[in-house]
Each structure stands twice: as structure tokens, then as C-alpha cells.
N, C-alpha and C positions, 0 to 999 in steps of 0.2 A: 504494500500500500504506500502510495507516495506521501511525502511529508505534508503537502497541502491538503490532501484528502483526509489524512489522519487528523490534522488540526481541525478541519470542519466537523469530523466525527466527534472529536473531544468536546468541541463547543456544543454540538447538538446534544450529546449525552449530558453535559453539565446543565444545559437549559431545561431538558426534560426532567432531570433529577430534581432541579429546583422546584418545578411545578409539582412533581409527584410527592416530594417531602412535605408539602403543605397539605396533602390529602391524607397523610398517615394519621390514623385515629388513635394510636397509642398515646396516652396522656403524657408520657415522658418526652415525647417528641412534639406533640400538638401544643403543649403549654410553653415550650421553649421557642426562642427565636433562632431557628436553624437556617443557615445560609450555605448553599453549595458554592464554593469558591473556584472549583475547577474539576476537571476529569482528565485522566490519562488512560486511553484504551491501548492495550497491547497490540502489536502489529498483526497477530493472528486472531484478534478479537475474542480470545478465550477469557481474558480477565480485564478488569478496569479498576483503577483507583479513583474514588470519588473523595475530593477534599471538601470538608465542611467546617464551618465555624459556628460557634454558639455565643450569643450575646446574653449576658446575665447568668442566672443559676443554670448549671449544666451537669449536675451530679449523675443523673440516670439517663441522659440523652443517648450516650453511646450504647447502653443496653437496649434502649427503645429502638434505635436504628437497627441494631443487630436482630432484634425480634421481628422487625418489619421488613427485613432484607428480601424475603421471598416475595412479598407483595410488591416491593419497589422494583425488583428485577422483572416480575411478570408484567407490571405496568410499562416498564421501559421497553420490553419486547413488543408489547402491543402497540405502543406509540411510534417506535422507530422502525419496526418491521425489518429487522436485520436478519441476515442469514443465520448468524450465530449471536445469541445474546450473551454478553460477557458476564462472568461471575464477578460480583461487586465486592470490593473491599473499601470500607469507609475509613478515612484517615482524618483525624482532627487537625485542623489548621488554626493557628492562633494569629493569622495575619490581620484580621479585623481588630482583635483585642490589642495587638501591638500598635496598630495605627492609631487607635483611640488613646492609648497610653502616651504615645509620642505627642499627639495633638494636645492632650491635657497638660503635659510638661511644657510644651511651647506656650500655651496660654498662661500658665503660671509664671513663666519667665517674662512674658510680655507684660502681665499685670504687675509683677514685681518691679520691672524697669519703669513702667509708667507712674508708679506710686512714689518712686524715689527721686 
């Protein structure tokens, strides 16, 4: 599979997973603010890593996603109509939390500078 085609597939998988994750009824997922930040599909389409971030309390989100993995994969298969639906592995990403932390620190610095 060419690099461009795989990039398009990664984007499509991430977009569909973002929509599907909002439909998960497991309260551990439904009550959390879960965001799909990206996806990496293997060249042979057998596996895919889905990167997600959680805003706020996130103690049981990982267990909830693992519990809903079958539903998520079957929905992905239905929506994307792929020859092979990859086995999903969910990987926690802290990119959003890190960005918010940096933004908070910058605002604190800015406020400290303006007050002095």
C-alpha cells in the first residue's frame, strides 16, 4: 500500500473511530470526554493502533474501551467496508493534556509578567 493511500486510510479510521467512540454506551466511556487523536493501520491491514486522549477523570476509561472493542471494531467494519478489518489496539495519548498544561504555564507566566 502506498504511503499516500495509507495516510488516507489512517485518517479515515481515526475519523470513524471518533464518531463510533461517542456511540459507546459503556458508562466508563460515555461519561468521559474521549478524543481519538490518530490511527496507524499496519500495511497488511491486520492491526491498527488507535490513539486516544481523555480530558478530566479517566480512571476506568481504558477498561471501558477494552470492553467495547468488539462493538467498535464491528462498527468500523460496517462503516469503512474494508476487505480486512484491523484488530484494534487502543493507546492512551497525553498530547491534549500536555498542550493544556503548557498553555496554563504560559498564561501564568504572562499574568505574572503583566502584574509586575
